[in-house]
MDTraj code that builds the backbone (N, CA, C; nanometers):
import mdtraj as md
import numpy as np

residues = "MET VAL LEU ASP ARG GLN PHE HIS LYS LYS SER GLU SER PRO ASN LYS GLU VAL LEU GLU VAL LEU LYS THR ILE ARG ASN TYR ILE LEU ILE VAL ILE ILE ALA TYR GLY LEU TYR PHE VAL LEU ASP HIS HIS PHE LEU PHE GLN GLY ARG ASN VAL TYR LEU LEU LYS LYS PHE GLU PRO SER LEU LYS TYR THR PHE TYR ASN MET THR ASP ARG LYS VAL GLU SER ILE LEU LYS ILE ASP ALA LEU ARG GLN ASP GLY VAL GLY ASN LEU LEU VAL GLU LEU GLU LEU ILE THR GLU GLU ASN LYS ASN ARG LEU GLU ALA LYS PHE ASP ALA GLU SER GLU".split()
xyz = np.array([
    [4.6923, 12.5648, 9.6268],
    [4.7509, 12.5570, 9.7767],
    [4.7616, 12.4194, 9.8174],
    [4.6347, 12.3396, 9.7928],
    [4.6487, 12.2037, 9.8481],
    [4.7440, 12.1272, 9.7632],
    [4.7715, 12.1392, 9.6396],
    [4.8705, 12.0750, 9.5764],
    [5.0007, 12.1068, 9.5924],
    [5.0259, 12.2258, 9.6332],
    [5.1379, 12.2902, 9.6750],
    [5.2011, 12.2342, 9.8248],
    [5.0972, 12.2022, 9.9042],
    [5.1248, 12.1549, 10.0174],
    [5.1781, 11.9940, 10.0206],
    [5.0779, 11.9382, 9.9262],
    [5.1184, 11.7979, 9.8954],
    [5.2481, 11.7846, 9.8327],
    [5.3003, 11.8763, 9.7479],
    [5.4312, 11.8746, 9.6758],
    [5.5400, 11.8794, 9.7772],
    [5.5305, 11.9627, 9.8737],
    [5.6296, 11.9819, 9.9742],
    [5.6251, 11.8616, 10.0669],
    [5.5158, 11.7955, 10.1078],
    [5.5468, 11.6750, 10.1937],
    [5.6126, 11.5668, 10.1246],
    [5.5810, 11.5571, 9.9823],
    [5.6414, 11.4443, 9.9199],
    [5.7843, 11.4560, 9.9103],
    [5.8158, 11.6044, 9.8803],
    [5.9645, 11.6324, 9.8698],
    [6.0391, 11.6055, 9.9994],
    [5.9819, 11.6282, 10.1002],
    [6.0358, 11.6398, 10.2269],
    [6.0813, 11.4698, 10.2720],
    [6.0041, 11.3807, 10.2264],
    [6.0130, 11.2363, 10.2524],
    [6.1318, 11.1964, 10.1949],
    [6.1689, 11.2126, 10.0450],
    [6.2933, 11.1675, 9.9958],
    [6.4035, 11.2341, 10.0721],
    [6.3936, 11.3573, 10.0914],
    [6.5199, 11.4254, 10.1712],
    [6.5369, 11.3452, 10.3057],
    [6.4553, 11.3139, 10.4046],
    [6.4656, 11.2601, 10.5094],
    [6.5353, 11.1105, 10.4802],
    [6.4833, 11.0448, 10.3711],
    [6.5323, 10.9169, 10.3519],
    [6.6938, 10.9253, 10.2908],
    [6.7062, 11.0261, 10.2389],
    [6.8693, 11.0459, 10.1800],
    [6.9436, 11.0722, 10.3010],
    [6.8882, 11.1564, 10.4102],
    [6.9615, 11.1914, 10.5269],
    [6.9960, 11.0526, 10.6070],
    [6.8901, 10.9740, 10.6057],
    [6.8940, 10.8606, 10.6797],
    [7.0142, 10.7639, 10.6203],
    [7.0023, 10.7694, 10.5174],
    [7.0887, 10.6656, 10.4111],
    [7.2448, 10.7213, 10.4382],
    [7.2428, 10.8590, 10.4354],
    [7.3808, 10.9310, 10.4447],
    [7.4457, 10.8965, 10.5895],
    [7.3584, 10.9078, 10.6924],
    [7.3963, 10.8827, 10.8382],
    [7.4477, 10.7329, 10.8409],
    [7.3679, 10.6396, 10.7796],
    [7.4048, 10.5014, 10.7972],
    [7.5324, 10.4637, 10.7131],
    [7.5714, 10.5434, 10.6055],
    [7.6848, 10.5453, 10.5250],
    [7.8008, 10.5896, 10.6195],
    [7.7688, 10.7140, 10.6784],
    [7.8725, 10.7563, 10.7775],
    [7.8973, 10.6518, 10.8897],
    [7.8118, 10.6083, 10.9492],
    [7.8387, 10.5033, 11.0570],
    [7.9197, 10.3986, 11.0174],
    [7.8893, 10.3432, 10.8856],
    [7.9611, 10.2370, 10.8503],
    [8.1157, 10.2741, 10.8156],
    [8.1281, 10.3956, 10.7509],
    [8.2777, 10.4567, 10.7349],
    [8.3523, 10.4605, 10.8822],
    [8.2726, 10.5122, 10.9816],
    [8.3362, 10.5314, 11.1092],
    [8.3823, 10.4001, 11.1535],
    [8.2836, 10.2935, 11.1628],
    [8.3310, 10.1620, 11.2049],
    [8.4369, 10.1003, 11.1477],
    [8.4578, 10.1152, 10.9972],
    [8.5758, 10.0714, 10.9209],
    [8.7044, 10.1297, 10.9645],
    [8.7043, 10.2808, 10.9914],
    [8.8020, 10.3407, 11.0529],
    [8.8521, 10.2835, 11.1777],
    [8.7723, 10.2713, 11.2683],
    [8.7930, 10.2134, 11.4065],
    [8.8577, 10.0959, 11.3805],
    [8.7937, 10.0113, 11.3171],
    [8.8541, 9.8630, 11.2845],
    [8.9722, 9.8658, 11.2449],
    [8.9990, 9.9438, 11.1430],
    [9.1494, 9.9591, 11.0703],
    [9.2345, 10.0106, 11.1852],
    [9.2185, 10.1033, 11.2534],
    [9.2980, 10.1582, 11.3805],
    [9.3321, 10.0465, 11.4502],
    [9.2493, 9.9711, 11.5041],
    [9.2606, 9.8484, 11.5944],
    [9.3387, 9.7548, 11.5341],
    [9.3452, 9.7330, 11.4205],
    [9.4045, 9.6199, 11.3552],
    [9.5629, 9.6648, 11.3249],
    [9.5768, 9.8180, 11.3064],
    [9.7095, 9.8744, 11.2964],
    [9.7703, 9.8518, 11.4225],
    [9.7124, 9.8953, 11.5203],
    [9.7619, 9.8691, 11.6659],
    [9.8076, 9.7431, 11.6904],
    [9.7184, 9.6418, 11.6680],
    [9.7501, 9.4926, 11.6962],
    [9.8688, 9.4489, 11.5878],
    [9.8871, 9.5013, 11.4885],
    [10.0072, 9.4726, 11.3808],
    [10.1142, 9.5390, 11.4059],
    [10.1387, 9.6217, 11.4841],
    [10.2637, 9.6699, 11.4963],
    [10.3186, 9.6908, 11.6607],
    [10.4563, 9.6908, 11.6600],
    [10.4985, 9.7228, 11.8039],
    [10.5327, 9.8633, 11.8133],
    [10.4969, 9.9423, 11.9234],
    [10.5261, 10.0755, 11.9267],
    [10.6286, 10.0863, 12.0507],
    [10.7441, 10.1027, 11.9933],
    [10.8703, 10.0975, 12.0811],
    [10.9152, 10.2403, 12.1164],
    [10.9041, 10.2682, 12.2520],
    [10.9597, 10.3941, 12.2804],
    [11.0997, 10.4151, 12.3375],
    [11.1629, 10.5131, 12.2886],
    [11.3179, 10.5372, 12.3292],
    [11.3252, 10.6832, 12.3670],
    [11.3012, 10.7029, 12.4917],
    [11.3138, 10.8553, 12.5499],
    [11.1656, 10.9216, 12.4900],
    [11.1850, 11.0174, 12.3929],
    [11.0781, 11.0929, 12.3170],
    [11.0428, 11.0498, 12.2107],
    [11.1310, 10.9485, 12.1617],
    [11.1065, 10.8959, 12.0252],
    [11.0230, 10.7601, 12.0213],
    [10.9449, 10.7488, 11.9445],
    [10.8547, 10.6290, 11.9054],
    [10.8766, 10.5621, 11.7931],
    [10.9071, 10.4277, 11.7742],
    [10.9425, 10.3390, 11.6562],
    [10.8514, 10.2626, 11.6328],
    [10.7981, 10.2293, 11.5100],
    [10.7074, 10.1347, 11.4739],
    [10.7843, 10.0027, 11.4104],
    [10.7486, 9.8840, 11.4527],
    [10.8088, 9.7685, 11.4112],
    [10.7024, 9.6792, 11.3771],
    [10.6777, 9.6197, 11.2419],
    [10.5818, 9.5436, 11.2179],
    [10.5788, 9.4144, 11.2576],
    [10.4691, 9.3589, 11.3141],
    [10.4715, 9.2256, 11.3805],
    [10.4541, 9.1309, 11.2852],
    [10.5115, 8.9885, 11.3107],
    [10.4791, 8.8829, 11.2256],
    [10.3358, 8.8250, 11.2085],
    [10.2527, 8.8661, 11.3125],
    [10.1194, 8.8248, 11.3088],
    [10.0482, 8.9301, 11.4209],
    [9.9503, 8.9665, 11.3923],
    [9.8847, 9.0539, 11.4966],
    [9.8557, 9.0028, 11.6266],
    [9.8780, 9.0717, 11.7242],
    [9.8617, 9.0197, 11.8704],
    [9.8836, 9.1281, 11.9693],
    [9.8591, 9.1032, 12.0866],
    [9.8701, 9.2166, 12.1755],
    [10.0085, 9.2042, 12.2589],
    [10.0920, 9.1080, 12.2271],
    [10.2219, 9.0865, 12.2794],
    [10.3236, 9.1951, 12.2480],
    [10.3627, 9.2576, 12.3528],
    [10.4664, 9.3747, 12.3189],
    [10.4254, 9.4758, 12.2367],
    [10.2897, 9.5095, 12.2302],
    [10.2331, 9.6196, 12.1438],
    [10.3157, 9.7649, 12.1786],
    [10.3148, 9.7649, 12.3144],
    [10.3829, 9.8874, 12.3547],
    [10.4915, 9.8536, 12.4604],
    [10.6315, 9.9001, 12.4032],
    [10.7326, 9.8624, 12.4859],
    [10.8326, 9.9631, 12.4909],
    [10.8763, 10.0032, 12.6136],
    [10.9505, 10.1103, 12.6440],
    [11.1110, 10.0669, 12.6638],
    [11.1733, 10.1118, 12.5784],
    [11.3362, 10.0656, 12.5425],
    [11.4217, 10.1451, 12.6353],
    [11.3745, 10.2636, 12.6847],
    [11.4622, 10.3351, 12.7631],
    [11.5044, 10.2752, 12.8899],
    [11.6278, 10.2852, 12.9058],
    [11.7054, 10.2542, 13.0342],
    [11.7062, 10.0948, 13.0300],
    [11.6850, 9.9956, 12.9476],
    [11.6947, 9.8750, 12.9074],
    [11.8110, 9.8194, 12.8523],
    [11.8742, 9.7249, 12.8981],
    [11.9828, 9.6662, 12.8321],
    [11.9459, 9.5999, 12.7123],
    [12.0527, 9.6262, 12.5955],
    [12.0270, 9.5500, 12.4790],
    [11.9878, 9.4128, 12.4831],
    [12.0509, 9.3584, 12.5872],
    [12.0357, 9.1864, 12.5977],
    [11.8858, 9.1663, 12.6448],
    [11.8450, 9.2400, 12.7431],
    [11.6994, 9.2069, 12.7885],
    [11.6092, 9.2524, 12.6810],
    [11.6309, 9.3303, 12.5920],
    [11.5322, 9.3558, 12.4731],
    [11.5442, 9.2535, 12.3715],
    [11.6652, 9.2106, 12.3567],
    [11.6844, 9.0933, 12.2318],
    [11.6433, 8.9565, 12.2902],
    [11.6152, 8.9468, 12.4196],
    [11.5839, 8.8333, 12.4814],
    [11.4245, 8.7995, 12.4639],
    [11.3454, 8.8951, 12.4327],
    [11.2114, 8.8819, 12.4109],
    [11.2017, 8.8239, 12.2756],
    [11.1124, 8.6941, 12.2722],
    [11.1236, 8.6306, 12.1493],
    [11.0594, 8.7042, 12.0330],
    [10.9344, 8.7697, 12.0962],
    [10.8439, 8.8253, 12.0069],
    [10.9243, 8.9507, 11.9262],
    [10.9860, 9.0399, 12.0026],
    [11.0468, 9.1398, 11.9511],
    [11.1818, 9.1211, 11.8751],
    [11.2573, 9.0074, 11.9220],
    [11.3668, 8.9364, 11.8344],
    [11.3177, 8.8961, 11.6814],
    [11.2023, 8.8152, 11.6905],
    [11.1603, 8.7551, 11.5727],
    [11.1066, 8.8583, 11.4751],
    [11.0572, 8.9846, 11.5295],
    [11.0151, 9.0774, 11.4490],
    [11.1190, 9.1867, 11.4072],
    [11.2374, 9.1642, 11.4516],
    [11.3337, 9.2356, 11.3912],
    [11.3936, 9.3621, 11.4682],
    [11.3634, 9.3567, 11.6021],
    [11.4129, 9.4615, 11.6732],
    [11.5779, 9.4745, 11.6858],
    [11.6390, 9.3894, 11.6537],
    [11.7880, 9.3763, 11.6377],
    [11.8285, 9.4921, 11.5289],
    [11.7682, 9.4818, 11.4267],
    [11.7965, 9.5664, 11.3282],
    [11.7681, 9.7276, 11.3627],
    [11.6647, 9.7430, 11.4387],
    [11.6371, 9.8616, 11.4893],
    [11.7388, 9.9174, 11.5790],
    [11.7849, 9.8357, 11.6730],
    [11.9024, 9.8667, 11.7610],
    [12.0454, 9.8980, 11.6875],
    [12.0496, 9.8323, 11.5751],
    [12.1823, 9.8494, 11.4994],
    [12.1626, 9.9925, 11.4381],
    [12.0344, 10.0360, 11.3697],
    [12.0137, 10.1654, 11.3409],
    [12.0418, 10.2707, 11.4366],
    [11.9916, 10.2353, 11.5563],
    [12.0010, 10.3422, 11.6629],
    [12.1478, 10.3487, 11.7190],
    [12.2274, 10.2469, 11.6764],
    [12.3663, 10.2648, 11.7163],
    [12.3781, 10.2199, 11.8608],
    [12.2752, 10.1423, 11.8987],
    [12.2833, 10.0867, 12.0387],
    [12.3731, 9.9501, 12.0526],
    [12.3831, 9.9060, 11.9198],
    [12.4712, 9.7651, 11.9287],
    [12.5302, 9.7567, 11.7849],
    [12.6301, 9.6729, 11.7802],
    [12.6854, 9.6428, 11.6376],
    [12.6360, 9.5370, 11.5743],
    [12.6494, 9.5227, 11.4490],
    [12.5869, 9.4283, 11.3796],
    [12.6309, 9.2727, 11.4265],
    [12.7599, 9.2810, 11.4522],
    [12.8207, 9.1461, 11.4982],
    [12.7876, 9.1020, 11.6385],
    [12.7663, 9.2070, 11.7066],
    [12.7081, 9.1737, 11.8665],
    [12.5587, 9.1230, 11.8478],
    [12.4877, 9.2054, 11.7686],
    [12.3480, 9.1688, 11.7410],
    [12.3258, 9.0185, 11.6793],
    [12.4190, 8.9842, 11.5796],
    [12.4089, 8.8381, 11.5307],
    [12.4471, 8.7328, 11.6151],
    [12.5440, 8.7671, 11.7171],
    [12.5847, 8.6800, 11.8341],
    [12.4696, 8.6648, 11.9417],
    [12.4126, 8.7792, 11.9851],
    [12.3034, 8.7749, 12.0958],
    [12.1948, 8.6999, 12.0176],
    [12.1433, 8.7457, 11.9042],
    [12.0402, 8.6796, 11.8254],
    [12.0560, 8.5144, 11.8468],
    [12.1648, 8.4631, 11.7949],
    [12.2032, 8.3240, 11.7896],
    [12.1834, 8.2666, 11.9185],
    [12.2337, 8.3405, 12.0337],
    [12.2440, 8.2765, 12.1677],
    [12.1031, 8.2737, 12.2084],
    [12.0188, 8.3720, 12.2110],
    [11.8805, 8.3623, 12.2582],
    [11.7925, 8.2722, 12.1595],
    [11.8136, 8.2626, 12.0312],
    [11.7259, 8.1601, 11.9535],
    [11.7589, 8.0248, 11.9987],
    [11.8999, 7.9885, 12.0149],
    [11.9369, 7.8627, 12.0690],
    [11.8698, 7.8288, 12.2082],
    [11.8508, 7.9270, 12.2903],
    [11.8008, 7.9225, 12.4337],
    [11.6542, 7.8980, 12.4152],
    [11.5730, 7.9591, 12.3288],
    [11.4376, 7.9389, 12.3254],
    [11.3989, 7.8119, 12.2593],
    [11.4903, 7.7395, 12.1928],
    [11.4431, 7.6168, 12.1081],
    [11.4525, 7.4968, 12.2126],
])
top = md.Topology()
chain = top.add_chain()
for i, resn in enumerate(residues, 1):
    res = top.add_residue(resn, chain, resSeq=i)
    for name in ("N", "CA", "C"):
        top.add_atom(name, md.element.get_by_symbol(name[0]), res)
traj = md.Trajectory(xyz[None], top)
């Protein structure tokens, strides 16, 4: 009986250690997932058009215009924003048929000249 109790005590200890290691690994995985989620948000523009959401990759991670509502905005006012224009919002506006390719090129050239 004494040996049996000692055996159980010894076997419980490694189980507790394994559980602690698993909890630590779980916490690290959770931290990595949260960090990647934050990086993903910083690395994309989330553009809202009515009920639709469009993702646009940023040139570099930042908080500038991470969330932007395009509903009821003029195309000129959207393209006037340097960060959005440089990241390709004009192509999205063409895909959504809110602007023609020629008009996009003309407005981009105009606003690029103004920003320099």
